[in-house]
Every structure is written in structure tokens, then in C-alpha cells.
N, C-alpha and C positions, 0 to 999 in steps of 0.2 A: 379572278376573285370569286369567292362564293357569295351567292345571293343571300340577303337578309330576309328572314321570314317574319312578317309582322301581321297583326290583326287590326282591321279597321275598327275603331272604337264606336262607330255608328251602326254598321251592319254585320260586324263580326266576320267578315270575309277574310280569309287568309291570303295575304299578298306577298309576292316575292319582289324585292327591290334591290338594285345594285348598292353596294356599300358606300359609294360616293354620294348617295342621296341622304345620308345621315344628316339630321338637323334641318332638312329642307321640308317645304310643304308640297304635297302632291295631291292629286285628285284620285279618290278610290274609283277604279273602273267599274265596280259593282253598283255602288249607290250614288256616285258623283259628288260626295261630300269631300271637303278639303281636310286632309289629315297631316299632322307633322310626323315625319319619320324620326324616331328616337335615335339619339346617339348612345351607343352601348360601349362601355369601357370595362375590360376585365382587370380587376385589381390583382395585386401580388398574392392575396389570400384566396384568389379564385372566385370572388364574388362578382356578379354582373352589376354594374352601376349604370342605370339609364339616365342620361343627362338631357334634359330639355332646357330651353331658355328660362322657363318659369320655376322649375323644381328639379330636385335630384331624388330619385327613388332607388332603394336597394332591393334587388331581387332576393328572395329567400332561398332559391336553389343555387348551388354552386355551378360554375361553368363546366361544360363538358370537355 
């Protein structure tokens, strides 16, 4: 499976994580802060929906 590319919300470091880490909490190797790996779902219309336990956010850009 292809790695997910995420950005640490604390230090802005780009991280690559395996897809099975979605929804889990991990430690950023750059700054040591704990971050939640978002769950990303591609809808039928091609929108990316990021699902965390606390909120759902829609990305403005269509999926590639």
C-alpha cells in the first residue's frame, strides 16, 4: 500500500505513515508531539473527507 503523507500540526514536518495508522495517535519523530493520523475518505464526487473523532472537514481540492 502507498504511504500517507501528512503534516505535523505542531512543527509542520511532512511525515509518511502507513495507511493502517489512520485514526491512531502517533509521535512526530521531528518534534516529539503526539498527533492524530487523520482518516481520509474519497467520496463518490471525488472530494476528500478527513474524518477525526471530533470533527469532519471537507477538503476544497478534488482527489487526484
